[in-house]
C-alpha positions, 0 to 999 in steps of 0.5 A, spaced: 831 129 795 836 134 797 835 139 792 827 139 792 825 147 793 818 148 795 817 147 802 812 142 805 805 144 805 804 141 812 809 146 815 807 152 818 812 158 819 811 161 826 812 169 826 812 173 830 815 168 836 811 170 842 816 167 847 823 166 845 825 158 847 829 157 853 835 154 849 837 147 851 841 146 845 848 147 843 851 150 837 854 144 833 858 143 827 864 139 823 871 139 825 874 143 819 881 145 818 883 152 820 882 157 815 877 153 811 872 156 807 866 155 803 864 149 808 857 145 807 855 140 812 850 135 814 847 134 821 842 129 823 838 126 829 833 120 830 828 120 836 822 116 837 815 119 839 809 115 842 802 115 841 802 120 847 806 125 843 805 133 844 799 136 840 804 141 837 811 141 836 815 147 835 822 147 832 827 153 832 833 153 828 839 158 827 845 157 823 852 160 821 850 162 816 845 158 812 840 152 813 835 147 809 831 143 814 828 137 813 823 133 818 822 125 816 825 127 809 821 133 807 823 140 806 821 144 812 824 150 812 830 155 809 834 161 812 835 164 816 835 172 815 842 175 815 846 177 821 852 181 822 859 179 826 855 181 832 848 178 831 845 172 828 837 170 828 833 163 828 827 161 825 821 157 828 816 152 825 810 148 827 812 141 824 807 137 828 804 134 821 811 132 819 812 127 825 810 120 826 809 115 831 815 111 832 822 113 829 823 120 827 829 124 823 831 131 823 836 133 818 840 140 816 844 141 810 848 148 812 853 152 809 858 157 811 862 161 807 867 162 813 869 168 811 866 175 811 861 177 805 856 182 804 851 176 806 854 173 812 859 174 817 860 167 820 864 165 826 864 158 824 860 153 820 855 151 825 847 150 827 843 150 833 836 147 833 831 144 838 824 142 839 820 145 844 817 139 847 822 134 850 829 134 852 831 129 847 831 133 841 836 139 841 843 139 838 849 136 842 854 131 841 849 126 840 847 128 833 851 126 827 855 130 822 859 130 816 861 134 810 856 134 805 858 129 799 859 132 792 860 139 795 866 142 792 869 148 796 875 150 792 871 154 787 871 161 785 868 167 788 861 168 785 862 176 787 866 178 793 859 181 796 855 175 795 860 169 796 862 163 793 860 159 786 856 153 788 859 146 785 855 140 787 855 133 785 848 130 786 850 123 784 855 123 791 849 125 795 845 119 797 837 121 797 836 118 804 841 121 807 836 125 811 832 119 814 838 115 816 841 113 810 848 114 807 852 110 812 858 110 809 859 118 808 863 119 814 858 121 819 861 123 826 859 125 833 858 133 832 863 138 835 861 143 840 862 150 837 863 157 840 859 162 837 859 169 841 853 172 838 847 175 840 841 170 838 835 173 836 828 170 833 827 172 826 824 180 826 821 180 820 815 175 816 818 169 812 819 171 805 814 169 799 816 164 794 813 166 787 814 161 781 815 165 774 815 161 768 819 163 762 817 168 757 822 166 751 827 162 749 832 167 746 837 162 743 839 154 743 846 152 741 851 147 741 858 148 745 865 144 744 868 140 749 871 144 755 878 147 753 880 146 760 879 153 763 878 153 770 873 158 770 866 156 769 863 163 768 869 164 764 868 158 759 861 160 759 862 167 757 867 165 751 866 158 748 864 158 741 856 157 740 853 154 734 846 155 733 841 149 733 834 148 732 830 145 737 823 142 736 818 143 741 822 148 745 816 153 746 813 148 750 818 150 756 814 157 756 807 153 757 803 152 763 804 146 765 810 146 761 811 140 756 818 136 756 823 137 751 829 132 749 836 135 748 839 130 743 847 130 744 851 133 739 855 129 734 861 131 737 863 131 744 861 137 747 854 140 750 847 143 748 845 150 751 839 155 752 838 162 754 832 162 758 829 169 759 824 170 764 821 177 762 823 180 769 828 181 774 828 175 779 831 175 786 831 168 788 833 162 784 832 158 778 829 151 778 830 146 773 826 139 773 831 134 768 832 127 767 839 126 765 845 120 765 849 120 771 855 125 771 851 130 766 854 137 767 849 142 768 852 149 768 848 155 770 850 162 768 846 169 770 845 176 767 840 181 767 841 182 759 844 180 753 851 183 751 852 186 744 854 178 742 847 176 744 850 172 750 851 173 757 856 177 761 858 171 766 865 173 767 866 181 768 872 183 772 873 179 778 865 177 778 863 170 776 856 169 775 855 161 774 854 155 778 855 148 776 851 142 778 853 134 776 847 130 775 845 124 779 842 120 773 835 120 775 829 125 775 831 131 779 830 138 780 836 142 780 836 149 784 840 154 788 842 150 794 844 156 799 846 162 795 841 167 792 841 169 785 839 175 781 838 175 774 833 176 768 836 171 763 839 164 765 844 160 761 843 152 761 849 148 758 848 141 759 855 137 758 858 130 757 851 127 757 852 119 755 845 120 752 839 124 751 837 129 756 830 131 758 828 138 760 821 137 764 821 144 766 824 151 768 822 156 773 824 162 777 823 163 784 822 170 786 823 170 794 821 177 797 818 181 803 811 180 803 809 187 801 801 188 800 800 194 795 797 200 799 798 205 794 796 206 786 797 210 780 793 211 774 793 216 769 791 217 761 799 217 760 800 210 759 808 211 759 807 214 766 803 208 768 809 204 766 814 208 770 810 207 776 809 199 775 816 199 774 818 203 780 814 198 784 816 192 781 824 194 782 822 196 789 819 189 790 825 186 787 830 189 792 826 188 798 828 181 801 830 180 808 833 187 808 833 192 802 838 191 797 842 195 792 841 190 786 839 183 786 844 181 781 851 183 783 851 185 790 844 183 793 847 187 799 844 192 804 847 199 803 845 204 808 846 209 802 840 206 799 835 205 805 833 213 805 830 212 798 828 205 798 825 206 805 821 212 803 818 209 797 816 202 801 812 207 806 809 210 800 807 204 796 806 199 802 805 203 808 809 198 811 815 200 816 818 193 818 823 192 813 826 199 815 826 197 822 830 191 821 835 195 816 837 200 822 837 195 827 842 190 823 846 196 821 847 199 828 849 192 831 855 194 828 856 200 831 863 203 833 866 206 839 865 213 835 858 212 834 858 211 827 856 204 823 859 201 817 855 203 811 854 195 809 851 190 813 854 185 814 860 189 813 864 183 809 871 183 806 873 188 800 879 186 796 885 190 794 884 195 800 891 194 802 893 196 809 886 199 810 881 195 814 874 194 811 870 196 817 874 203 817 873 203 809 866 201 809 864 207 814 861 212 809 861 219 813 855 222 809 851 215 810 851 216 817 847 222 817 842 219 812 840 216 819 836 222 821 832 223 814 830 215 814 827 216 821 824 222 820 820 219 814 819 213 818 816 217 824 811 221 819 809 215 816 808 210 821 807 214 828 812 209 831 815 214 836 818 209 841 822 206 835 825 213 834 826 215 841 831 209 841 835 211 836 836 218 838 842 217 843 845 214 836 844 220 832 847 224 838 853 220 838 854 221 830 853 228 830 858 228 836 863 225 832 862 230 826 863 236 831 869 233 832 871 233 825 870 240 824 876 244 824 878 252 825 876 253 818 869 251 820 869 245 815 869 238 816 875 233 815 873 226 815 879 221 817 882 218 810 881 211 813 873 212 811 871 212 804 868 219 803 863 217 798 857 222 797 854 220 791 857 216 785 855 222 780 861 226 783 865 220 781 863 219 774 865 226 772 872 225 776 870 229 782 872 224 787 869 227 794 874 222 797 880 225 794 877 232 796 876 230 803 873 237 804 867 238 800 861 243 801 856 237 800 858 233 806 858 240 810 851 242 808 849 235 809 851 236 816 846 242 817 841 238 814 842 232 819 842 237 825 835 240 822 832 233 821 834 231 828 831 238 831 825 236 828 825 229 831 826 231 838 820 236 837 816 230 835 817 227 841 817 233 846 824 235 847 824 242 847 831 244 849 834 239 844 830 242 839 832 249 841 840 247 841 840 243 835 836 249 831 841 254 833 847 250 831 844 249 824 843 256 824 850 258 826 853 252 821 849 255 815 852 262 816 859 259 817 859 255 811 856 261 807 862 265 808 867 259 806 863 256 800 860 262 797 863 265 791 861 272 789 865 272 783 860 267 780 854 268 784 854 261 786 856 256 792 863 252 790 864 245 791 871 246 795 872 250 800 877 255 796 873 259 792 873 258 785 875 251 785 871 245 782 865 245 779 859 248 782 854 245 786 848 249 782 851 247 775 852 240 776 845 239 779 843 242 772 
């Protein structure tokens, strides 16, 4: 079945790839209208193997931007890791145990937002795949392709950072589509697609899947018939709830889970539950259910109950909800392509023509495979809880990159990497995710040496004439790169990786030098978002509005000192001396600019007496 979530245990994920394939395959995809967004499509290919087939069959697959891989109907993989406008990645699987003598099918369900988000920056809906053995199995015009039956493309954005809401009618998708069935779905020969990106092998291990059972059912309720509101999330947030008693609902919390039956309410409408998993989940929810064909299942997500003991599924422009229309047989409903972050999930079953049997509800944590290397324990139970909470938070924010949060953005921000990287190095002794984040960010490097502070750098609504790639360049964040690399080198000793970044640091520092005016103060271009820290914004002291600011000037001094130490570690004494002297001179110049004798403190702004003092604010 299409929505089955666990990977088949006969598949072996291959990482690292010791020798990249010689690509015979072409990028292929469906023919879509210009400007089409939120495109989901299927492609498949049949081939035959004799009894003398190879002892090992390895399959490589990439997608713009997400894929689910099936081999003879078994779910064999999902991915890839996120890329940017310049790079994309492929995964590798040993599928030997899934192949058979005679006819075999490889099938792919793929999705492209076809618009830049903070998760993906696709050029077109497309996939590429090939088996290592034999010229016959590589994506080309012999493959069949069709738009995914039941997928609704004209939906709301979940968030502009994450992408679109998922709306799928499972009744429209034949269970046998991945093995040659559903011949009436409009299959055509695949079209060749031009993708002008570097295609690299996956550069981190595969993520772990850990299933989490619910810790509580917070509420059970009935809802009236929908009032015609177009927004699924808006409806979930505002529709009336009437409390229900549901015998046996605690069975969902047990291991193994006990099925419960949801009787249809007397009037037209639906039945809902709010499930609490007791921890923040970054991944997906899985719902095993049997319901009449056409039953609607709406899913809402949040991290906490609001003051009305409901989920805030509609907040500003954000719409934290998905919709699934059920097939009529027992099925497992889960997120198809998108990642979801939550602690609580609201399930609302609507328009059921008969009873709904809920067999099991589980969450799936999808995380970087960190191994605990550090521990903390003391006689203060509260401090022990703080340590555990910090480690758990870090794990929840470590997926294929370090992310800012699971729920709203799930995005890689350069501004978050210094803290997340250093914490991961201390807790896990593993620098691989740090390396990947920096590679990904610098795949977007500009001619001036700066990088956008988010990767991939997606569209941002309401910017007017300012281009997102310009606005998303945060000057201060670019200086953080030196601090990240210094921590990385101290913990890992991996000088080779750091040496490769030294010219990039030099380019960043050169750009900052070009911004220094006759008054010795940095003035970054107003097309860049001059955000230094949210603490300034929250007290109405916007560093972007001020433009010139002590925090940015002194951060540049710290970056010069950090760069000097990096050069010292790799034995470049000349650069150590020049950078150290530059930092000393800058410090002296800035003291004359920012020191306020009358108050005996450094001011935030160049004119003495303006703004709140750095010392006072930090206190």
